[in-house]
Structures are given as structure tokens and as C-alpha cells.
N, C-alpha and C positions, 0 to 999 in steps of 0.2 A: 504494500500500500504506500502510495506516495504522500508527501507532506500535504499536498493540495487535497487529496482524497480524505485524509484524516481531518483536515479543517472542515471540509464539506459535511462529512458524516457526524462529526462531534459538535458542530456549531460553536466551536471555540475560536478565539482570535488566533491568527497565524503565529503571532509572537508567543502565545501561551503554548501552542503545539510544539514550536521549536524548542522552547525551554523544557517541556516534558520529554521530548525525544532525546535531548541532550542528557537529561538525568537518567533516563532509561538506558541509554548507551553507556554512560559512566558506570552504572551498576550491572552492566553486561546482561541486560534483560532483552535487548533487541540487537539485531545485526543490520548492517547496511549492505545493500546489494546494488550493483551497477545495473542501470536500466538500459538495456540494449536498444529498445525502441526509441528512447529519448535520453541522450547522454546528459542532458541538463538536469534530469531528475534522479533522485535516489529512491530506491525501494526499501522500505523498512519492514522487517519481518521479526516476528516473535521468535526468540531463540529456542523456546520449547517446541514450537511448531517445526523449526528447521531440524531439530534433533530427531523428531518422529519420522520425518520424511527421508532422512539420510540412511 
């Protein structure tokens, strides 16, 4: 899910979402993946979800 998608679904301010993503990443709860369709965007994924599919 991209930053923009999270903002849209959560109805939170973009700055709030950025801060939350930063905190989640610092605590290693999410991972960032490269978006091959649009290199300007980063895809955020729940670390737990990534471990299940691996």
C-alpha cells in the first residue's frame, strides 16, 4: 500500500501518515518495497504479512 492509499483509506492528514510510517519502520513493524510500476512511490507492507508469504 502506498502513502497516498493509506491517506485515502484512513482519512488522516498526509503528515500524520508519514510520521506513523516512520515510527512503524523504526520499530521494524513494516518494510518498504520498491514500486516497479511507479518509481516515485514506495510500497509499505506489514512485516508479519511478508513473513507469511515468504
